[in-house]
N, C-alpha and C positions, 0 to 999 in steps of 0.2 A: 504494500500500500504506500503510494507516494504521499509525502506529507509536506507541509509548508511551515516555515518558521512561525507564521501567524497563529498556528494552532497552539503554541506554547509560550509565545513571547510575553504574554501578560502574566504568566506564572513566575517568570524569572526577574523579579523586581523586589525591592525592599532591602533592609539592612542585612538580611541573611546572605545576599548575593556578594560573595567575596571576589568573584571574577566571572566575566562573561566574554567569550571570544568564539572564534570559529576556526575550523581547519578546512582549507580550500579543497575543492574537488580536484581530482587528478584524472587526466586522460590515460587511456590504455596504450601500451606498446604491443602491437600485434605481430605475430609471426605465422607463416603458413603451416599447415599440417605437414609432418615429415613425408617426403616422397616415398620412402621405403616402409611406411606404416602398413601393416597387414590390411588387405581390403575389407575383411570382416570387421575389424576394429574401426576402420574409417567409416564404414556404413553405420555401425552402431553409434558413433559420434554424430553422424549426420542426422540420424533419427532423433537425437536429443537436441538438434539445432546447433551443434558445435561444428563450425567449418574452419576454425583457426585457433591458434594457441596464443596465450600471453607470452611475451618474450622469455620470461623466466621459465615457463614450462618447456619451451623449446630448448633452452639452455640445459635444463635437467635431462631432457631426452638425449641430447648429444653426449653429455657426460656419461649417462647410463650405457649408451651404445659403445662408448670407448671402454666399458668394463670397469669404470671407476666407482668406488663407494662414494656416496654423496649425501649431503644434508641440505634440504631446501628450507630456508628460514626467511619467510616473507610474512606479510601481515595477515590478519584475520580475513577470511573470505577471499583469499587471493588465488584459490585453485591449487593448493598444495596437493590435494588428494589426486587430482588428475595428473599432476606432475609425476607422482610415483606409480599411479595405476597404468599409465600408458605403456611404459616398458614391460610391465608384467603381463598385461593383456595381450600385447603383441607377441611376447615369447610363448605364452600358452596357446595362442591361436596357431602358431607355427608348430609347436611341439607340445601337444596336450599331456604327454607323460611327464613333463617337467613339473616341479612343485614350487609353490611360493608360500611363505609363512608371513602373515600379517600380525604384528603385536601391538596391542593397545593397552593403555594403563587402566581402562575400565571396561566392564562388560557392555555397558551402554554404547560405547563408541564402536565396538565390534558389531553389535546389532545394527547400528546405524549404517556402517559400511557395507554390511551384507545386503541391506535393502538397496543401497546405491549400486552395488555390483550387479544385483539382479535386474536393475533397470536397463543394463546394456543388452541383455537378451542374447548373449554370445553362445552359440550352440556347444562349443567345446570347453566352456568355462564351467567348472564344477566347484562352487564355493560353499564352504560349510564352517560353522563355528565349533570349536573344540575348547570348552572351558568347564568350570565346575558345575554349570547348569545342564551340560550335555548328558542325556540319559545314557546309562551304562551300556545298554544294548545297542546304542547307536555309535558308540565310540569306535568300534572296530570298522564300521562302515565308513566313517570319516577318514580313518587312516588309509583304507584301501581305495576309496573312490574319489575323494576330493583332491583337486590339484591346486586349490587355493584355500588355505586353512587360516581362519581368523582365531586368534587366541590372545593370551596376555602373559606377561613375564612370570606370574605366579604359577600358572599351569605349565608353562615351559619348564620351570624350575623343579616342580615336584611330580608332574604328570607325564612329562615327555622324556626329558634327559635321563632320569634314573631307569627308565624302561625303554631305552633306545632300541633294544632288540625287536620290539614291536613296531618300531618306526624306521626300520632299515630301508624300505623302499622310498619313504619320504626323504630321509636324510641323503640317500645316494643320488636322488634326483633334485635336490634342493638347489634352485637357481637364484631365488631372490628371498631376502628377508626385509620386510618393511617394518620400520620402527616409527610409529606416528606419535605426535605430541612429545617429542624427545626432550623438550625443555622440562617436562615433569620429572625426568630422571636426574635429579640432583640430590645433594645431601645423602643421608643414609640410604634412602630408597634407591637413588641413582647408583650408589656404590655397590649395592647388591645386584642391581640389574646389569651393571657393567661386567660383573663376574659371571652372571648367567649367560650373557651374550658371548663371552669368551669360551665358556663351556660348550655352547652351541657350535661355535666355529671349530672347536677342537674335535667334537664328535662328527661334524660334517666331513672333516678331513679323514677321520677314521674310515668313513664310508665312501671316500673318494670324491667328495664334492667341495667346491670353493664358492659358496654362495656370495652374491653381490648384495651389499646392504644399502638400502635407500631410506634415509631418515627425513622426517619432516618436523619442523619446530616453529613455535612462535618466535618472533624477533628477539634475539638475545645478543649479548655483546661478544660472546666467544663461541660461535657455532662450530668452527673448525676444531677448536680444542675440545668441546663437548663430544663431538663425533669421535675424535681420536681416543678420548678417555673411556667412552662407552664401549668401543669396539677393539681398541688396541691396534688400529690401522689408521692411516691417513685418509681423510675424507675431503672431497671437493665441495666447496661452499657455493650454493646458488642463493644469492641474497638480494639481488636487485629486483625489487617488487615492480612488476610491469602491469599489474591489474588496475582497473579503474577504481576510483574511490569517490563516493558521493560527498558533498559538503556535509560537515558535521558541526553543530553548535556544541560548545564545551562550557560547562558552568561549574564553578566551585561554590558550594552552598554550606554556610556555617550557621548552625542552629543559634537562635537568638540567646543573648545572655539573660539568665534568670536571676543572677546575683552578681553584680559587677564587682563587689568587694572580694568575693571568693573566686570570681571567674567561672562560676557554674553556668552551664548552658542547658538549653532544652534538650530533650532526648533526640539523638540522631535517628533512632528507630521511628520515633513519632514524626519527625520531619520527613523522613523517607516515605512513610506511609501516606502522609498528606500529599506529597508530590505524586506518588503513584496513583492515589485515588483520583486526583485531578486529571492526570494523563489518561487513565483508563476511562474515566467518565466522558472523555472526548473521543473515545474510540481508538486511541493510540496503543499499539501493542508494546508493552513495557516489561522489561526484565530487571529485577532489583537484586543485586548481589549483597549478601551479608557475610560476615566473617565467622559466624557460628551457627550451629543448627537451631539453637534457641532463638537467636536474632531473626533468622529467616521465618520461623514460625510466628514470632511476635509481630513482625511486619505484616505478615498475611492477616493476622487477627485484627490488627489496628486498621488496616486498609478495608477489610470487610466491614468493620464497625462504621467507618466513615461512609461507605457506599450503601450500607444497609443490605448488602447482598454479596454472597461469595460465589455465585454461579460462574462468573467470568474470571475467578481468581484461584490460585493454588500455590502452596509452598512446594519446594523441591529440595531434597537433601539426601545425603547418605543416611542409611539406617532404615529407609523404606524397603519393602520387598521389591524384587525385580519387576513383578507384575505392576505394582503401584507406580514405579518410575516410568515403565514403558507407556502406561496409560497417560501420565502427565505429559510425556514427550509427544505422544500422538496428538493430544488435544491442543498443545501449543503449536505444533507443526501445522495442523489443519485449521488453525484460527479459532478454535472453540474457546480458548483462553486468551484474555487480553492482558492479564497481570500475573506474573509469577515471581515470587520471592524465593531466592535460591542461595545455597552455599556455592563455593567454587566448583561443585560437582557439575555445574552447567557452564563453567568457564571454558571447558575444552570444546572440541569441535563437533559436538552433537548438532545435527541439523534440526533446528527448531523453527525454521521458516524465516519470514521477513519481519524483522523487528524495527520499531520506530525509535524507541528510547531505551537507554540503559542507565540505571542508577546504581552507583557503587557506594555502599554505606561503610565509611571508614577506608582509609588507604589500605589496600590489601597486602602490603608488605614489600612489594616490588613494583617498579614502573612497568616491567614486562607483564606482570599479572594485570595491572590496571589497564594497560593498552589492549590486552587480550579481551578483557571484559568490555571495554568501550567499543572494540572492533565489531561487536554484534549490533551496534546501533546504526540504523540507516543503511542496510546492506544494498538496497535498491533505490534509495532516495535520501533526501535530506534527513539526517538523524540528530538525535539529542543525546549527549553523554554528560552525566552529572556525578560529581563526587560530593557526597554529604559527609562532612567532617564529624568525627567523634571527638571526645574531649582528650583523646590521646595527644601527647605533646607533639609528635611528628605531624599529625593531622593539622593541629593549630599552627604549626610553623609554616606548612604549605598554604594555609589560608592567608597568612600574612605575606608570604613570599611566593605567589603563584608560579613565577618563572623558575623557582628552584625545583618545582615539580614538572611543569610543562616543558622546560628546557633540558631536563635531565635525561641522559641516555639510558637505555635499558641495561639491566644488570647482566653479569655473567652467571652461568650455571656451574656450580662447583661440586665436585665429588672426589672421593678418594677410594678407589677400588682396592688399594693395598692396605687400608685400615685393618689392623690385625683382627679385631673383633668381627669384622665383616668377612675378611678373606678366609679365615680358618675353616668356617663352615663350608665354603665353596671348594676349598682344597680337599676336604674330606669327601664331598659329593663327587668331585672329579675323579678321585682315586677309586670310588665305588663304580663309576661309569666305565673307566678303563685305566689300566696301570699308568702311573705318572712317571715319566722319565725325562731326560734332558731335552729330548726333541720337543717337549711341551713348553719349553721356556719362551719360544717365539710367540705363542698365543697367550699363555697364562701369565708369563712374566717370571723374572728371576726370583722375586720375593715369594711367589707361590711355591716354587721348588724348595726354597729355604725353609718355609713353614712346614712343608711336607716332611722334612727330615726331623722336625721337632714335635710333631703331633703323635702322641702315644697310640692312637687308634689305627695308625697306618703302619704297615709292615713292609720292610724293604725286601724285594725279591729280585731275581734275575731280570724279570720283565719290567720292574720299576716298583714304585710305592703302590700298595694295594690296600683296600679297606679291610680291616680285620674284625670289624664288629658284626653284629647280627641284624641290626636294623637298617633302615634307609637314612643315611645321614642328611639328605636334602630335607627330609620331613622335620628335622630339628631347627631349620633355619626359616624364619618368617621374613619375607622381603619388606613387609610393612606391618603396622600395628594391628590391622584387622586380620583376624585369623580364627583358629579353633577355640580360642579362649574367650570369644564374645559371649555376652549375656543376651538371652532372648527376652523380649518384652511381650507380655501376654495380657490381653484384656480379660479380666476376671468375669465380666458379665456375659461374654460370648465365647470365650476360649480362643479368640482370634489372635494370631501372632501379628503384632503391629510392626515389629522390626527387630533390629539387633543393635547392640552398643558394645564397643570394644571394652575389654577388661579394664584398661587404664582410665577409661572415662566413666565406667559404671558407678564407682563409688561416689563420684561427684555429680552425676546426672540422674541416676535412678535409685538413689538411696531411699530408704523408707521415709515417706512424707514429701518427697520431691514432687513438684508439679512438672509433668512431662508433656510436651507439646508434640502432636502428631497430626499432620494434614489439617492444621488449623484448629484441632480439637484439643481440649485440656484433659489430662488424666492425672490422678493422684496415685503415687506409688504406695500400694498397700503393704507390700512385702518385697524385700530383696533376699532371695534364697541363694546363699553363697555356695551351697552344695550342688543344687540343681542348675546353678548359673542361670537363674531366671528372675525377672522383675515382674511381679503381678500388679497390674494397675486397674483403676476404675475411673469412670467418667467423673469430671470435676467441673463445677460451675461457679466456683468462688472467684473473687476479684483480686487475688494476690498471686505472685510467683515466688519461687524460692531461689536462694543463692547460697552455694555451699561455703562453709568456712573451713579452710585447709591450713593445717600447720605443717610447715616445711622445715627440715633441718638439713644442713650440708656438712658432711664430714670430709676433711681433707685426707686423701689416701697417700698422695705423694706430690711434692712440688718438683716438676721436671725442670723448670727454669725460674730463677728469682733474680730480679734486677731492681735497681733504684731508678725510678722514673718519676718526673714531676714531684720530686721531694718525698715520694712515698715508697714503701716496699711493695713491689708488684710481683705477683707470682702467677705461673701457669702450670697446670698439672691435672692429676686425676682426683675426682671427688665422688662421693656417694650421696645422692639426693634421696631423702626419705620424705614421703608425703603421707599425711593422714587427715581424712575428712573427719572433723570432730563435731560438726554441727552444721546447721543451716539457718539462714535468715529468711523470714517471710517478709516480703515487701509488697506494698500496694501497687497495683498496676497503674492506677490513676495518678497517685501523688508521689510514687517512689519512696514513700515513708516506710521506715522499718517498723514492722508490727510485732515480731516475736523472734527470739533466738532459741532454737531447739537443739539440744545436745544429741550426739550420735556416738555409737561405739562401732567402729569399723576397722578392719585390719590395715596395717601400714603397707604401703607399696614403696619400693626403692629401685633405683637403677644407678649404675656407675657411668660416669661421663667425664668430659673435660671441662675445665673452668678457668677463668682468669679472676683473680681476687686481689684486692689491695687494702691497705690499712692506713687510713688518713692519720697524719701526725696530730698530737694534742693541740698544737698551735693552730692547725687548720680547722679545729672544732671549737675554737674559743668563742664564747657567747652562745653556743648551741648545746652546752653540756647537759642542761636540764631536760627531763622528759616532760611532754612528749616531743619536744623540739629536736632532740638528738636523733631519735629513731625516725621521725618524720623527714628530717633532712637527708639522712642516709637512704631512706626509702625512696624519696623523690629523685635523688641522684642515681640510684639503681635503675629506676624506670626510665629516666631520661637517657641513660647510657644504653639501655636495651633498645629504646626507640631509634637511636642513631646508629647502632652497630650495623644494621643492614646496608647502610650507605657506604660502609667500608668493607664489610665481609661479603656483600652481595649474596645475601641469604634472605629467606622469609623471616619476618619478625617473630613468627610463631615457632621458629626453630630454636628460639633462645628463651631461657628462663633466668630467674635471678633470686637472690635472697640478700637482705641487709639485716644486720644485727648490731645492737649496741655493745654486745660482749659475746664474742664467739668462744666456745669452750676450748678450742685448740689454740687460737692465736692470743686469747686473753685480752683482746682489744676490739674496738669497733671495726667491723669488716664488711666490705661489700663484695658479693659474689655475682658473677654473670656466667652462666653455664650453657653448654650445648644441650638443647632440650631432647636429644635422642641418645639412647644408650650407646656408649662407646665414643660419642662425639664424631665430628666430621671436619674439624679444622676451623670452625667458625670463631671460637674464642681464642684459638691460637693466632688467628689473624688479628683479633682485637689486641692481643698482647704485643704483636709486632708494631701496630700503628697506634699505640695507646695515646701518645701525645696529640695527634691529630683528632682522634676519636673524642678525647676530653675537650679539646678546643671547640669542636663542632657542637658538642653537647652544651657547653657554656653559652655559645651563640644562641642556641635554641632557647635556653632558659632566660637569657637577657631579653628576648623579644616577647616572652610570655606576659600578657597583660595582668595576670593575677599573681598574688604573692603566696597564697596558701590554699591548700585544699583541692587542687585539681584532681578529680577522681579517676585519673588515667589508669589506676590500678585495676579497675573492674574490666578493662579491656584485655587484660593479660591472663590467659588460662593457666599459665605456669607460674604465676606469682605466688610466693610463699608468705606474703603478708597481706592477704586480701582485705582485711578489715582494719589495717593499721593506717595512721594518718600520713599525709604527704605535705612536706613543707618545701616548696620550690625555692623560696628565698634562701632558706638554709642550704639547700643543695647547691645553689649558685655560689653562695659564699665559699663552700668547701672547694668546689671546682676551680673558682678563680684564685683561691689561695694556692692550690696545687699548680696552676699555670704560672703564678708569680714565682714559684720555686724554681721554675725552669731557667 
């Protein structure tokens, strides 16, 4: 649906509007279809109205024809899918016995691609999905019959590679491996996937194949480096986006101040729901991105309340059943829904049709992610992209300095496949799949062979290192948090399974008494059964929500590096982070007022990771020694540092956690910790250690520009904060950081 700016310009007014601008339309650069394209593929494209390529698609075709591994990194809706489909469809049309493997980070993307491939109606194309939802009796048929198999890294890891004897025909004829949404594979998840792809390359060689890898990614700063780190081979970068782009209006929206002295602002969720209700009421198809599952559900509820009807609205997030997600995707694609509030589960390339407007609630952590979200707005006509700021310090910084956001380049995707805690599990799995010897160094790397010599479960034989255990080592390694340890959420009134929640989230989101939101409906958790791993819920009609109170402790395992920087003792090393949900707060939906604090008794959870920590000197805390000023100052400094570290470490903000204490039991002094939020760490805080001076200087700049002096509740935006209900004193934090800078 084409739209005109007149349909929303009267909404973008008032003191809330921090910035209003536009991004110009762009003409396409066109290239002819390749002369040597197989006639059946050419005819299939013609049937879809495709008679030419964008220039970057043609460039990808030429690189693929030369046999190069490549990564296509162009903007949203730029035709990356056709860029990698074309070489594969051409190859299978010529030799149907060849095989191609498509890997997606989510099942929804595989489903979406299967529908797209079916639309080509190529007679010798036999595409099928092989994932955890594939029926057992159908799996052997897929292995035997399909020449294009769509799956995900998790299934490749535990369902394919350990059972490669069943996949011999696929592996021996494997010509192409497609890795879509490659920018998702960063951090710990990306480090795991890099090892899985190396294991795939190794086994393909065992079966006599050298598959060509074609990657597609959102725009990132280091596509060539990411491709090389994921695969272990050099990749050709196709990055000059030649696709057309419609004009787009860009707005930065700052909720109005409700308390100027404290700097408190109206709810970002409320402001987003107001904007979405206004846009939907005008018939504009709108997608609203929130940073948490609860936020997505609340925005849906608030929007429905404003419109008085939710028939054109739906939330969308992880935790729904596959059938529920497919139905929402279908309704959005077919235009039955006008407003969807979603987590970043919809940030990836699922085809949800032509959208007019995108609202991002809170900076999503990286410019790349924000651009990915905004790229869905106005795919066929003038679009609207809005960032609604939260009270988070970085969000407020961008509201004051729009160019610091809009002029910032996209970040790099970082991973470390040689991280010992990640690598060891894959070395075991590789040894189970085939004996490990020196010939494997080229694919798996030198460090993998060094670790093989040290792992007690591996036995050295004449053939190489082999697995000496009785189980499948791959089953021990989860590539990401969601896995067999998830809790099931059951509606007590009907027995219906509403969804699942990961173990690490269960204690804080479905504890007894928690208000759980699902598809816009509220449920109260009646019981959390730790043995059966189930949360029993019942419908809830009250007017409050719940917020967990978490106590976090950080124990230093070992300081790997200690230096004197900015007049303080700065350390980097291993820590153990222990969390315990000790209660929850009931808060009014209407007023945000605290109603009641309820105590809970739940088990502790802990994980080992990497952290950077420092001990401000006594003179740096002068005038701040009395409570609650001391803890509030340390706490605000911690959160501000967390907010700015992504600009240096090029990570998601939600990959970082922190803890501040006025007296740490090991250091014996006030201490601030910032830690990698994933077990084992992936180098984020190590980067912080290296650039500490610049990191602190940028953080002080952010605090200097903050209009309030005390109380900014940015803490509630951080799921990994260990001081959820502690005060924040930004003036005190600024004093500490400026004194540190003066020491330089």
